[in-house]
N, C-alpha and C positions, 0 to 999 in steps of 0.2 A: 504493500500500500504506500502511496506517496505521502509525503509529510503534510499534515493538515495545516501547518503553520506557514506554508508558502501560499502566495497569491495564486489564484486560479489552479487548484490541484487538478491533476489529470484524470483521476478516477472517482467514482461515485462515493466510495467509502470515505475518502479523505474530505470530499465536499460535504458529506453528511456530518462528520465530526466537526468540521469548521462551522457549519450552521448551528449545531447544537451548543457549541462553546461560544457562539456569538463573535467569532473571529472574522468579522466583516471588514471589507476594505474601507479604509478611512475615506469619508466623504470630502471631496475637494470642492470648495466654494470659490468660484471665480469672482473677482471684484466686479461690482456693478458699475456701469458707465455713469458718470455725472453728465447728464445730457445737456444741461444748460450752462456749462462752463466753457463752451467753445465759441469762437468768433462768429460774426454774422454769416460769412460766406459758408462756413461749415453747416450752420443751422439751416440756412435756406436750401442748400443742396440736398440735405437729408430730410428736412421736415417741411419745407416750403413756407416757413414763417420766421420772422425775427423773434428775438428773445421777448420783446415787449408783447407781441401778439400771442406767443405761446402762453405767456402768463395771463393774458386777457382771456384766452380760451379756457385755460385751467380754472380761472375764477368762476367761469360760467358752469362748468361741468363738475367741479369738485364735489358738490353735495351728492352727486349721483354715481360717482365711481370710487369713492373712498372705500378701502377694505375694512370689513368688520374685524378681521383678524389683526392682532398686533404682533405677530411673529416677526422676528428680526429680518427674515428673508422675503417678506411680502413686499410687492411693489407699492411704491407710493403713488398717489394720484398723478403727480407730475410725470413719473416714469411711465405709467400706463398711457398717458396722453402722448408722450413722445414715441413710444412703441407704435401706437396706432397711427400717428402722423407719418411715421416712416413707412408703414404698410401702405397708407393711402398714396404716398408720394412716389413709390417705386414699384416697378413690375417685378416683384420678387416673391419667392415662396416663403411661407411662414417660418420654416426652419432656417432659411437664410437670414432672416431678420433676427431670429433668436440667437443664432451663432454670433452675429455682429454685436448684439446688445447684451450678450452673456446671459441669456435666459432660455428656457425650454420652449419648444414649439407650442405646447399646450398653454403655457403662460402667455405667449404672444396671442394665441387665439382668444383666450379669455379677456385679455386687455382690449383687443380690437373690438370684441363684441360689446363690452361695457361702454367704451367710448362712443361706438356707433349709436347705441340706444340713448346715451346721454345727449349727443348732438341732435338726434332726431326729435327730442323734446323741444328744441328751439326752431323747428322748421317753420311754424306759423308766425314766429317773431321775425326771422331773417328772410323768409320767402313769402312775400306779401304782395298781392296784385291790387292795383297797378304799381305799387311801390310805396315807399315811405315819404316820397316827395309829393307836393300838390300835383294834381293831374295836369294843370296848366303848364307847370314846369317840365313835366315829362314830355308833353306834346311839343313844347318849344325846343327841347334838346333834340328830338327826332327831326323837327322841321329844319334845324340848322344843318343837317347832313346834306339834304338835296332839295329842301323845300316841300317835302311831302307833308300834307296837312293832317292834323288830328290823329296822329298815331300814338297809341298808349302802350304798344308792345309789339315785338316781333316773335313769331312762333315757328318752330321747326322740330323735327324728330331726329333722334340719333340712336344707333344700336350699341348696346353694351354687351360684349360677349360674355357668356357664362358657360359652366360645364353642362353637359346634357342632363336635363331633368329626368327623373324616374317615371313621371307621368306626362302624357301628352307631348312626348319628346319631339314629334314631327312639327308641332306648332311653333317650336322655337328655332327652326332651321331657316336662316335668311337666304337671300339671293346668292350669297357667297358660300353657302353650305356650312355656315357657322351658327352654333346655337347662341341666341342673343335675346335681350329684352329690348323692346321698343320704348324709348323714353321721350316724352314730350317736354320741351323747354320753351318758356316764354321769358324774354328779357327786355330791359329798357335800353336806352341809348348809351348808358354808362357801363354796360356789360353786367349789370346786377340781375340775377335770375329772380323773376317775380312770380313764377308758377312752374311747378314740376309735377309730372305724373310718371311714376315708375312702377308698373305692375303688369303691363301687357306683354305677351309673347310677340316676337317680331312679325308673325303672320297677320297680326291685327293691323288693318289699314289706318293711316294717320287720321282720316276723316272720322272713323268710328271712335278712335281713341279720343279725339276732341269732343265729339258729341256726348260721350259718356263720362267726360271729365267733370270734376266738381266746378270748374270755372265756366263751363258751357251754359249752365243754367243761370249764372249771374250775368252773362253777356248776351241776353236775348235781343237787346237792341243794338248791339255792336255788330260790325261787319268784318269778315275776314277778306282782305283784298289780295287777289292773285294777279300775276302779270297776264298780258294778252298772249295767248298761245301763238298767234301769227300776227304780230303787230304790223300795221301799215306805216309807211314812212311819215315822219312828222310827229304830231302829238303822242301817238301810241308808242312809238319808239322811245321818245323822251320819257314817257310814263314808265316804260319797262326799265329803262336805265336807272331812273330815280328809285323805282321799286327795288331793283337789284342791289343798289348801293345801300339803301335803307335796311333791307332784309339781311345784308351781310353782317349786321350787328349780332344777330343771333348765331350765325355760323361762326363768327369770331368768338362769341361767348362759349359755345360748345367746345371750340378748339382750345380756349384757355382753360376750361374746366378739365379737359383730358390731359392737357400739358402739365398742369399743376398736380393733378392726382392720377398718376399713370396706372394705378391699379385698375382703373376703368377700361384700360385696353384689353383686359381679360380677367374676370373675376372667377377664381376657382372655388366657388361656393355655390350653395343651393340658390334657387330663384328667390326665396323669401329673404335670405341673408343678403343677397345681391341688392335687393331693393332697399334694404336698410343702409348698406354701404353707400349706394348712390345718393340717398337722402342726406347722409352725413357729409359727403363730399360737396354737395350743393350748398349746405350751410357753411362749410369751410370756405368755399369759393366766394360766397357773398361777404363773409367776414374779411377775407383777404382783399377783396375789391374795395370795400368800404374803408378799410384801414390803409389802403394805398400800398399794399405789399407788391414787391417786384414779381413779374411774371417770367417764366422760362420761355425759351424760344418757341414760337407758335408754329404748329404744323396743322394746316387745314386739311380736313377730310373731305371726301366726296359728299356733297350735300344730298339729302334725301328730298325727292321731289315734293313740293308742297301739296297739301290735300286739295282736291278739286271741289271747292265750294262755289257753286254757281250762283248763290244768292247775292254775291258781291259784285255782279257784273254791272248793275245799274249805278252803284256808287262809284265803281271804277270808271265808267264812262263819264260821270259827272266831274270827277277829279281830273280826268284827262282833258276835258273841255275847258274847265275853269282855271286850271293851274298850268298845264303844259301845252296849251295851244298857241301861246305867244312866242 
């Protein structure tokens, strides 16, 4: 029989004696990273926020993520926030983040989940249609882009890839043969997201997603304006050009959201958890925009065609005549 006092004995008898005598290998505790002791460039690259903004977010979510346990190795609320921010900001597996931050994959998963649910509590505070500004100011900001009148928001959809769900799997396969969620985004001229719907499989058309959204019932008197499918030279072409430049705000907003929080390029989680992560990232996007945080390099994606809402044709013709005929 091998000596039971050696690490990793080669036979079962020695392993049994070692267990009975409690001769277990000494637990090695790696030092935890002091997340907030690094300079701005380090923090932004890894967490997408400055030290001041990280502390601001921490003050918001602290009551909802604090550990009940007072064990010496339990993560603090600040550490949980930074672990979650690193997950949101990078296209990495949970165990990669755990190795970097000197914590286990399970601990990373629990921290991300806690922070997601905490941030989701602030969705109705930071994501508010038509925005926290007066409606007149929102219209004026859009009008300054190309002269398009009375715009209170731009709407578009985007696909967020996820793992194949166990139920109704075919409904989540998009035109690129990737499983994804179709997310509706509305923003103002300052790239602040004012409305978000994240629950539909990608097979659901944009028009249905809008009709069944919580916002649709509130906007019974509003009109969704689409471009002319085959514009005639003159006012219709000028209308389409102004429409395109104005609508580019939402395409840029979606690009900024995905550039800041690159986990949205592929969420390796279930549909339900993916929706929570998307909501958390939208809240963080608005916090970053409001606080004037730096944005990473923007990579625009192929836009999804706008929904075909024919009820806006009369208003479209009126705007074309009154605004772009001169």
